[in-house]
C-alpha positions as a Python dict, from the first residue, in 0.01 Angstrom:
ca = {
    (1, 'X'): (0, 0, 0),
    (2, 'X'): (-46, -260, 342),
    (3, 'X'): (-369, -374, 340),
    (4, 'X'): (-620, -406, 628),
    (5, 'X'): (-945, -604, 706),
    (6, 'X'): (-1116, -375, 499),
    (7, 'X'): (-933, -283, 201),
    (8, 'X'): (-958, -471, -113),
    (9, 'X'): (-813, -455, -465),
    (10, 'X'): (-1100, -411, -699),
    (11, 'X'): (-1020, -519, -1095),
    (12, 'X'): (-1305, -459, -1340),
    (13, 'X'): (-1132, -637, -1674),
    (14, 'X'): (-1320, -508, -1991),
    (15, 'X'): (-1297, -516, -2342),
    (16, 'X'): (-1104, -197, -2374),
    (17, 'X'): (-919, -157, -2032),
    (18, 'X'): (-831, -371, -1751),
    (19, 'X'): (-882, -95, -1459),
    (20, 'X'): (-817, -161, -1078),
    (21, 'X'): (-772, 39, -707),
    (22, 'X'): (-760, -35, -378),
    (23, 'X'): (-1106, 40, -192),
    (24, 'X'): (-1241, 41, 101),
    (25, 'X'): (-1536, -135, 139),
    (26, 'X'): (-1704, -17, 421),
    (27, 'X'): (-1728, 350, 217),
    (28, 'X'): (-1727, 242, -126),
    (29, 'X'): (-1452, 475, -199),
    (30, 'X'): (-1116, 453, -387),
    (31, 'X'): (-833, 491, -140),
    (32, 'X'): (-556, 535, -464),
    (33, 'X'): (-643, 654, -839),
    (34, 'X'): (-756, 372, -1037),
    (35, 'X'): (-510, 261, -1244),
    (36, 'X'): (-629, 165, -1599),
    (37, 'X'): (-373, -70, -1879),
    (38, 'X'): (-548, -159, -2234),
    (39, 'X'): (-714, -474, -2257),
    (40, 'X'): (-435, -707, -2421),
    (41, 'X'): (-530, -910, -2782),
    (42, 'X'): (-561, -1150, -2807),
    (43, 'X'): (-722, -1135, -2438),
    (44, 'X'): (-635, -1481, -2393),
    (45, 'X'): (-548, -1602, -2045),
    (46, 'X'): (-166, -1604, -1996),
    (47, 'X'): (-196, -1195, -2155),
    (48, 'X'): (-502, -1089, -1947),
    (49, 'X'): (-312, -1264, -1630),
    (50, 'X'): (-7, -1081, -1741),
    (51, 'X'): (-156, -777, -1699),
    (52, 'X'): (-362, -798, -1370),
    (53, 'X'): (-33, -926, -1254),
    (54, 'X'): (62, -575, -1363),
    (55, 'X'): (-206, -389, -1217),
    (56, 'X'): (-101, -563, -850),
    (57, 'X'): (249, -424, -903),
    (58, 'X'): (122, -73, -992),
    (59, 'X'): (-68, -78, -618),
    (60, 'X'): (243, -350, -403),
    (61, 'X'): (-75, -529, -321),
    (62, 'X'): (-17, -825, -151),
    (63, 'X'): (-383, -918, -12),
    (64, 'X'): (-744, -984, -123),
    (65, 'X'): (-872, -928, -476),
    (66, 'X'): (-1220, -921, -633),
    (67, 'X'): (-1262, -919, -1009),
    (68, 'X'): (-1506, -875, -1204),
    (69, 'X'): (-1493, -1053, -1579),
    (70, 'X'): (-1697, -988, -1886),
    (71, 'X'): (-1816, -1341, -1830),
    (72, 'X'): (-2134, -1625, -1698),
    (73, 'X'): (-1887, -1685, -1398),
    (74, 'X'): (-1980, -2014, -1206),
    (75, 'X'): (-1763, -2131, -876),
    (76, 'X'): (-1516, -1908, -1038),
    (77, 'X'): (-1557, -2089, -1386),
    (78, 'X'): (-1609, -1904, -1714),
    (79, 'X'): (-1900, -2041, -1918),
    (80, 'X'): (-1884, -1773, -2200),
    (81, 'X'): (-1628, -1489, -2352),
    (82, 'X'): (-1772, -1149, -2407),
    (83, 'X'): (-1551, -918, -2543),
    (84, 'X'): (-1233, -1156, -2466),
    (85, 'X'): (-1072, -1421, -2582),
    (86, 'X'): (-1294, -1740, -2641),
    (87, 'X'): (-1032, -1962, -2445),
    (88, 'X'): (-1161, -1858, -2154),
    (89, 'X'): (-1446, -2071, -2164),
    (90, 'X'): (-1386, -2319, -1916),
    (91, 'X'): (-1099, -2168, -1744),
    (92, 'X'): (-1078, -2153, -1407),
    (93, 'X'): (-1054, -1737, -1361),
    (94, 'X'): (-993, -1809, -1014),
    (95, 'X'): (-734, -2013, -1050),
    (96, 'X'): (-524, -1828, -1269),
    (97, 'X'): (-571, -1502, -1186),
    (98, 'X'): (-453, -1629, -791),
    (99, 'X'): (-197, -1789, -944),
    (100, 'X'): (-68, -1515, -1128),
    (101, 'X'): (-77, -1247, -837),
    (102, 'X'): (29, -1501, -577),
    (103, 'X'): (-294, -1331, -396),
    (104, 'X'): (-635, -1492, -337),
    (105, 'X'): (-886, -1392, -619),
    (106, 'X'): (-1245, -1374, -638),
    (107, 'X'): (-1413, -1331, -941),
    (108, 'X'): (-1793, -1242, -1052),
    (109, 'X'): (-1984, -1163, -1374),
    (110, 'X'): (-1842, -793, -1452),
    (111, 'X'): (-2178, -677, -1466),
    (112, 'X'): (-2313, -790, -1154),
    (113, 'X'): (-1967, -635, -997),
    (114, 'X'): (-2128, -290, -1114),
    (115, 'X'): (-2455, -352, -977),
    (116, 'X'): (-2346, -483, -588),
    (117, 'X'): (-2168, -134, -576),
    (118, 'X'): (-2458, 93, -696),
    (119, 'X'): (-2721, -118, -441),
    (120, 'X'): (-2461, -112, -159),
    (121, 'X'): (-2351, 233, -240),
    (122, 'X'): (-2502, 431, -548),
    (123, 'X'): (-2834, 470, -715),
    (124, 'X'): (-2992, 171, -602),
    (125, 'X'): (-2931, 206, -202),
    (126, 'X'): (-3231, 141, -33),
    (127, 'X'): (-3464, 11, -322),
    (128, 'X'): (-3728, -222, -342),
    (129, 'X'): (-3838, -419, -615),
    (130, 'X'): (-3655, -495, -866),
    (131, 'X'): (-3338, -306, -973),
    (132, 'X'): (-3208, -355, -1308),
    (133, 'X'): (-2836, -207, -1328),
    (134, 'X'): (-2753, -202, -1699),
    (135, 'X'): (-2372, -152, -1778),
    (136, 'X'): (-2324, -17, -2134),
    (137, 'X'): (-1962, -48, -2301),
    (138, 'X'): (-1779, -258, -2502),
    (139, 'X'): (-2083, -492, -2448),
    (140, 'X'): (-2417, -404, -2267),
    (141, 'X'): (-2427, -631, -1951),
    (142, 'X'): (-2718, -664, -1728),
    (143, 'X'): (-2760, -731, -1317),
    (144, 'X'): (-3099, -772, -1190),
    (145, 'X'): (-3196, -768, -843),
    (146, 'X'): (-3512, -840, -629),
    (147, 'X'): (-3543, -670, -331),
    (148, 'X'): (-3105, -614, -314),
    (149, 'X'): (-3066, -978, -365),
    (150, 'X'): (-2869, -1046, -688),
    (151, 'X'): (-2964, -1294, -936),
    (152, 'X'): (-2615, -1350, -1116),
    (153, 'X'): (-2499, -1388, -1424),
    (154, 'X'): (-2818, -1304, -1650),
    (155, 'X'): (-2655, -1174, -1939),
    (156, 'X'): (-2966, -973, -2107),
    (157, 'X'): (-2728, -787, -2298),
    (158, 'X'): (-2743, -1065, -2522),
    (159, 'X'): (-3122, -1082, -2614),
    (160, 'X'): (-3215, -1039, -2991),
    (161, 'X'): (-3280, -732, -3131),
    (162, 'X'): (-3377, -724, -3469),
    (163, 'X'): (-3169, -1041, -3579),
    (164, 'X'): (-2849, -954, -3384),
    (165, 'X'): (-2708, -957, -3077),
    (166, 'X'): (-2877, -710, -2865),
    (167, 'X'): (-2491, -590, -2740),
    (168, 'X'): (-2430, -557, -3140),
    (169, 'X'): (-2717, -327, -3224),
    (170, 'X'): (-2680, -73, -2892),
    (171, 'X'): (-2345, -122, -2716),
    (172, 'X'): (-2122, 229, -2705),
    (173, 'X'): (-1900, 23, -2944),
    (174, 'X'): (-2163, 11, -3230),
    (175, 'X'): (-2195, 401, -3163),
    (176, 'X'): (-1852, 434, -3232),
    (177, 'X'): (-1849, 169, -3526),
    (178, 'X'): (-2185, 323, -3698),
    (179, 'X'): (-2050, 691, -3597),
    (180, 'X'): (-2419, 800, -3452),
    (181, 'X'): (-2453, 1099, -3270),
    (182, 'X'): (-2615, 1032, -2879),
    (183, 'X'): (-2970, 1084, -3018),
    (184, 'X'): (-2943, 806, -3290),
    (185, 'X'): (-2761, 586, -3045),
    (186, 'X'): (-3043, 666, -2755),
    (187, 'X'): (-3313, 536, -3014),
    (188, 'X'): (-3132, 202, -3013),
    (189, 'X'): (-3121, 182, -2654),
    (190, 'X'): (-3408, 289, -2585),
    (191, 'X'): (-3610, -11, -2834),
    (192, 'X'): (-3396, -257, -2617),
    (193, 'X'): (-3492, -121, -2288),
    (194, 'X'): (-3827, -188, -2398),
    (195, 'X'): (-3777, -516, -2456),
    (196, 'X'): (-3635, -571, -2060),
    (197, 'X'): (-3889, -358, -1925),
    (198, 'X'): (-4193, -578, -2110),
    (199, 'X'): (-3987, -908, -1971),
    (200, 'X'): (-3917, -810, -1629),
    (201, 'X'): (-4169, -465, -1547),
    (202, 'X'): (-3882, -338, -1320),
    (203, 'X'): (-3893, -73, -1036),
    (204, 'X'): (-3597, 126, -1165),
    (205, 'X'): (-3326, 97, -1431),
    (206, 'X'): (-2962, 193, -1360),
    (207, 'X'): (-2740, 318, -1656),
    (208, 'X'): (-2363, 227, -1579),
    (209, 'X'): (-2062, 208, -1775),
    (210, 'X'): (-1854, 461, -1944),
    (211, 'X'): (-2230, 587, -2079),
    (212, 'X'): (-2297, 696, -1727),
    (213, 'X'): (-2127, 1003, -1768),
    (214, 'X'): (-2339, 1133, -2044),
    (215, 'X'): (-2652, 1034, -1941),
    (216, 'X'): (-2821, 1383, -1955),
    (217, 'X'): (-2716, 1398, -2342),
    (218, 'X'): (-2980, 1114, -2449),
    (219, 'X'): (-3222, 1045, -2129),
    (220, 'X'): (-3440, 1264, -2291),
    (221, 'X'): (-3460, 1015, -2573),
    (222, 'X'): (-3578, 727, -2332),
    (223, 'X'): (-3952, 680, -2384),
    (224, 'X'): (-3980, 355, -2124),
    (225, 'X'): (-4211, 377, -1866),
    (226, 'X'): (-4004, 272, -1570),
    (227, 'X'): (-3748, 530, -1403),
    (228, 'X'): (-3410, 507, -1529),
    (229, 'X'): (-3132, 706, -1343),
    (230, 'X'): (-2732, 763, -1416),
    (231, 'X'): (-2543, 463, -1212),
    (232, 'X'): (-2338, 723, -907),
    (233, 'X'): (-2055, 561, -887),
    (234, 'X'): (-2048, 640, -1238),
    (235, 'X'): (-1754, 375, -1429),
    (236, 'X'): (-1560, 323, -1078),
    (237, 'X'): (-1869, 60, -979),
    (238, 'X'): (-1725, -230, -1123),
    (239, 'X'): (-1416, -189, -931),
    (240, 'X'): (-1591, -111, -625),
    (241, 'X'): (-1823, -417, -653),
    (242, 'X'): (-1563, -665, -756),
    (243, 'X'): (-1372, -570, -376),
    (244, 'X'): (-1696, -625, -221),
    (245, 'X'): (-1759, -916, -372),
    (246, 'X'): (-1472, -1069, -291),
    (247, 'X'): (-1478, -945, 74),
    (248, 'X'): (-1876, -1099, 147),
    (249, 'X'): (-1823, -1393, -65),
}
């Protein structure tokens, strides 16, 4: 596929899958069906870079790439490692992926990427005040916006709940591991949201990640005061947001 100025390959690195698709950053639309490859184990720099290269080859891509990554990312460098190998910590993700693909790659936290897409094209569009995107999947990610401006790398999925990391208590992976019903899991998620609500008093919560597709199955259990809606871009938000970040960075 030939890259035009407004087209960027968006890639979303997750704990269970690495997904990508070319994105028209002016409309937020995917230009091809999103392609998914299972996240390698261990998810080390060499292994992940090889998988990203496989995605690039799938789309015959040779232009700009944006990548959402499950870590705190400062100036291209991973400072943490969530649901990927710890060997990423201290690694310049942009350099590793650029060298592997032969393309210019820009990287940001995966939840921040999803939030950017929702604020531009989805449930957060034109929203004022404080908006918090919560992505639920293998882990829990957060993106916090104040009047549309991102506060990067908030990582509020790692606050403590009942003596454990919040994403170990209320992620979708935990739901599956403990074989919880959606309702049972939603009680846990509600406790998590109440903690975030107390800290930030947001004007809107947006639920993203794979769980957003099942929002109608658990929304009635939630008792928070803040309005809460599912992400409009569903689990494509990370792909679109990564492309937006690369284009505007």
